[in-house]
C-alpha positions in Angstrom: 2.3 -8.0 6.3 1.3 -4.8 4.5 0.6 -1.6 6.3 -1.0 1.4 4.6 -1.3 5.0 6.0 -2.7 8.0 4.1 -2.1 11.4 5.5 -3.4 14.7 4.1 -0.4 17.0 3.6 -0.8 20.7 2.7 2.6 22.5 2.3 2.8 25.7 4.1 5.7 27.0 2.1 6.1 30.5 1.0 5.2 30.8 -2.7 3.3 27.5 -2.9 -0.1 27.9 -4.5 -2.3 26.1 -2.0 -5.3 26.6 -4.3 -3.6 24.5 -7.0 -3.2 21.2 -5.2 -3.5 19.4 -1.9 -0.8 16.7 -1.6 -1.5 13.4 -0.1 1.2 11.5 1.7 0.9 7.7 1.7 3.1 5.2 3.6 3.0 1.4 3.0 5.2 -1.6 3.6 5.6 -5.3 3.1 8.1 -8.1 3.8 9.9 -9.9 1.0 13.3 -11.6 0.5 13.9 -11.5 4.2 13.7 -7.6 4.2 11.1 -5.0 5.0 10.3 -2.8 2.0 8.7 0.5 2.7 7.2 3.3 0.6 6.5 7.0 1.1 4.6 8.5 -1.8 3.2 12.0 -2.5 0.6 12.9 -5.0 -2.8 14.5 -5.6 -4.8 11.4 -6.4 -5.5 9.0 -3.5 -6.6 6.1 -5.8 -3.5 6.5 -8.0 -1.2 6.5 -4.9 -2.9 3.4 -3.4 -2.8 1.5 -6.7 0.8 2.4 -7.4 1.8 1.4 -3.8 0.2 -2.0 -4.2 1.8 -2.5 -7.6 5.2 -1.7 -6.3 4.9 -4.0 -3.3 3.6 -6.8 -5.6 6.8 -6.3 -7.6 8.8 -7.0 -4.4 6.8 -10.1 -3.8 7.3 -11.3 -7.4 11.1 -10.9 -7.0 10.9 -12.8 -3.8 9.5 -15.7 -5.8 12.3 -15.3 -8.4 15.4 -14.5 -6.3 14.9 -15.8 -2.8 17.3 -18.5 -1.7 14.9 -19.2 1.2 12.2 -20.4 -1.1 13.0 -23.9 -2.6 10.6 -23.3 -5.5 12.3 -20.0 -6.6 14.3 -19.8 -9.9 17.4 -18.9 -7.8 17.1 -22.0 -5.6 16.5 -24.3 -8.6 19.7 -22.9 -10.2 21.6 -23.5 -7.0 20.4 -27.1 -6.8 21.1 -28.1 -10.5 23.8 -25.9 -12.0 26.7 -28.1 -10.8 25.2 -31.1 -12.6 24.2 -29.5 -15.9 23.6 -26.1 -17.6 20.4 -24.6 -16.2 18.3 -22.4 -18.5 17.1 -19.3 -16.7 14.9 -16.3 -17.5 16.3 -13.4 -19.4 15.8 -11.3 -16.2 17.8 -13.6 -14.0 20.5 -14.1 -16.6 21.0 -10.3 -16.9 21.3 -9.9 -13.1 23.8 -12.7 -12.9 25.8 -11.1 -15.7 25.8 -7.8 -13.8 27.0 -9.6 -10.7 29.9 -11.2 -12.5 30.9 -7.9 -13.9 30.8 -6.3 -10.4 33.2 -9.1 -9.3 35.6 -8.4 -12.1 35.7 -4.7 -11.5 36.1 -5.1 -7.7 38.9 -7.6 -8.0 36.7 -10.3 -6.4 35.6 -8.3 -3.3 32.0 -8.5 -4.5 31.1 -12.1 -5.1 27.6 -13.7 -5.0 29.2 -17.2 -4.7 29.8 -16.6 -1.0 26.9 -18.9 -0.1 29.1 -21.7 1.4 30.9 -19.1 3.5 27.7 -17.5 4.8 26.5 -21.0 5.9 29.8 -22.1 7.6 29.9 -18.8 9.5 26.2 -19.2 10.6 25.0 -16.1 8.8 22.5 -18.0 6.6 19.2 -17.7 8.6 21.3 -17.0 11.7 23.3 -14.5 13.6 26.7 -16.2 13.2 29.2 -18.4 15.0 32.9 -19.0 14.9 33.8 -21.9 12.6 36.9 -24.1 12.7 39.6 -23.1 10.2 39.2 -26.4 8.3 35.5 -25.5 7.8 36.4 -22.1 6.4 39.0 -23.6 4.0 36.5 -26.2 2.9 33.9 -23.6 2.1 36.5 -21.2 0.5 37.3 -24.0 -2.1 33.7 -23.6 -3.4 33.8 -19.8 -3.6 34.8 -17.7 -6.6 32.9 -15.9 -9.3 34.9 -17.6 -12.0 33.0 -20.8 -11.1 29.9 -19.2 -12.5 29.8 -20.1 -16.2 27.3 -18.1 -18.3 26.2 -18.9 -21.8 24.7 -15.7 -23.3 23.3 -17.4 -26.4 21.5 -20.2 -24.6 20.8 -18.1 -21.4 22.1 -20.9 -19.2 24.1 -21.0 -16.0 26.5 -23.8 -15.0 28.8 -24.2 -12.0 32.3 -25.5 -12.6 32.3 -27.6 -9.5 30.0 -29.2 -7.0 29.1 -27.2 -3.9 29.0 -23.8 -5.5 26.1 -21.8 -4.1 25.0 -18.3 -5.0 23.7 -15.9 -2.4 21.5 -13.0 -3.5 21.9 -11.2 -0.2 24.4 -8.7 -1.5 22.4 -7.6 -4.5 18.7 -8.6 -4.2 17.5 -5.5 -2.2 19.1 -3.0 -4.6 17.6 -4.8 -7.6 14.2 -4.9 -6.0 14.2 -1.2 -5.1 15.1 -0.3 -8.7 12.3 -2.4 -10.1 9.8 -0.9 -7.6 10.8 2.6 -8.7 10.2 1.6 -12.3 6.7 0.4 -11.4 5.9 3.7 -9.5 7.1 5.7 -12.5 4.9 3.7 -14.9 1.9 4.3 -12.5 2.5 8.1 -12.7 4.1 8.6 -9.3 6.8 11.3 -9.4 7.6 11.8 -5.7 8.5 8.7 -3.6 11.0 7.2 -1.2 11.6 3.5 -1.6 13.5 1.7 1.1 14.7 -1.9 1.7 15.4 -2.4 5.4 16.6 1.2 5.5 20.0 0.1 4.0 19.2 0.5 0.3 17.0 3.4 -0.7 15.9 5.4 -3.8 14.7 9.0 -3.6 12.4 9.9 -6.4 11.8 13.7 -6.9 11.4 15.8 -3.7 8.7 16.1 -1.1 6.6 19.3 -1.4 8.6 22.4 -0.4 11.9 20.5 -0.2 15.0 20.3 -2.3 15.1 16.5 -1.9 14.7 13.7 0.6 16.8 14.2 3.7 18.5 10.9 4.7 20.7 10.3 7.7 23.8 8.1 7.8 23.9 6.6 11.2 26.9 6.5 13.5 28.1 2.9 13.2 28.8 2.9 16.9 25.5 4.4 18.1 22.3 4.0 16.2 20.8 7.0 17.9 23.5 9.4 16.5 23.9 10.7 12.9 27.4 11.1 11.4 26.1 12.7 8.2 22.9 13.9 6.6 22.5 13.9 2.8 19.8 15.3 0.5 18.9 12.9 -2.3 16.8 13.6 -5.4 16.5 11.0 -8.2 19.4 8.9 -6.8 20.0 6.1 -4.5 22.1 5.4 -1.4 23.1 2.0 0.1 25.0 1.4 3.3 26.8 -1.7 4.5 27.8 -1.7 8.2 29.4 -4.2 10.5 26.6 -3.4 13.0 23.9 -5.0 10.8 24.6 -8.6 11.7 27.5 -9.8 13.9 28.6 -11.8 16.8 31.3 -11.7 19.5 33.8 -14.4 19.9 37.3 -14.6 21.6 37.1 -10.9 22.5 36.3 -9.4 19.1 33.4 -8.8 16.7 32.8 -10.8 13.5 30.4 -9.2 11.0 28.5 -10.7 8.2 30.4 -8.7 5.5 32.6 -11.5 4.2 35.8 -11.1 2.2 35.2 -13.9 -0.4 38.9 -14.0 -1.2 40.0 -14.9 2.4 36.9 -16.7 3.7 36.8 -14.4 6.8 34.7 -11.4 7.7 36.2 -8.1 6.6 38.1 -5.9 9.1 39.1 -2.3 9.1 35.8 -0.6 8.3 32.7 0.0 10.3 30.4 1.2 7.4 30.4 2.3 3.8 27.6 4.4 2.2 27.5 4.8 -1.6 25.3 7.3 -3.6 24.7 6.4 -7.2 22.0 6.9 -9.9 20.9 3.2 -9.5 20.3 1.2 -6.3 21.7 -1.9 -8.0 25.1 -0.1 -8.2 25.0 1.5 -4.8 24.2 -1.8 -3.1 26.8 -3.8 -5.0 29.6 -1.3 -4.5 29.2 -0.8 -0.8 30.9 -4.2 -0.4 34.2 -3.6 -2.3 34.6 -0.2 -0.7 34.0 -1.6 2.7 36.2 -4.7 2.2 39.1 -3.1 0.2 39.3 0.1 2.3 39.8 3.8 1.7 43.0 3.7 -0.3 41.7 1.1 -2.8 38.4 2.9 -2.9 40.1 6.2 -3.8 41.7 4.6 -6.8 38.6 2.8 -7.9 35.9 5.5 -7.4 33.4 5.1 -10.1 32.3 8.1 -12.1 29.3 9.8 -10.6 29.6 8.0 -7.3 29.7 9.6 -3.8 31.2 7.4 -1.1 31.2 8.0 2.7 33.4 5.7 4.8 33.6 5.1 8.5 36.8 3.2 9.3 37.4 1.1 12.4 40.1 3.3 14.0 41.0 0.5 16.5 41.5 -2.0 13.7 43.2 0.4 11.3 45.5 1.9 13.9 44.8 5.4 12.6 43.0 8.5 13.7 40.8 8.7 10.6 37.2 9.4 11.2 34.1 9.1 9.0 34.5 11.2 5.9 33.6 11.5 2.2 36.0 9.9 -0.2 37.8 12.5 -2.2 
């Protein structure tokens, strides 16, 4: 469902030439790929803002038809059904995204892995809130997981799986990719000031609202959604957050979250949330998982150039007194 709100906004900031322009603020949203995509745009031309907003949300809907593993007719679903039987030719766009995902897996030592589909199903996180599986079920699913099972032919633009049962899950990358593509659409439509958000967990801040240095974004306290542990100001950069509070269940006296370590077959422990700030949302969303899963020490040795990382450890799990802090 799409929502559209247009608000007249006249900055009352010292030094602003009010006679020069009256800024409009437009808000809109739509659902795609199991997420809510929202836009906040500023500009002087109402028709341009409305047109750009619709174009950006149409892009999210297009990517839903391309990448959704909930849609049986999507290119992603077709690949999952057929790639274990024979090489599947895919679009150049999908092939590039898969290539990027495999590279993220290599660089993160397997902590990021889109082949976690079988694990997400056995743990009940696919279209569900999760449940505790038997160990044998986990081991069976783990045997089908591993990015090295994804065989890409760059010349033919084909994808093949090395064994039956391999299933790719776009959940760890799709929102970030969609946000970046929506930002591209807004730029082409002449929008210079915008905030694009996918479920509030992957965002891109374009330019700065009138009278501001950038977009002020809160990082929530992973233990209390009403509290803020850090506020950041973003301008022409993205931030993604992965948190154990997003989707989880209680079993046998402890919490199991949806953030899966694809190397063990079990939900990751030791971290409550990881926020990553980068120039591209594709990077920020992908890298939240390795930093969350591998922990602070690994993250400190694998901090990518130009990245800012804010980690909130689970002090009870880690047995330390460390609190939420920026990675140095």
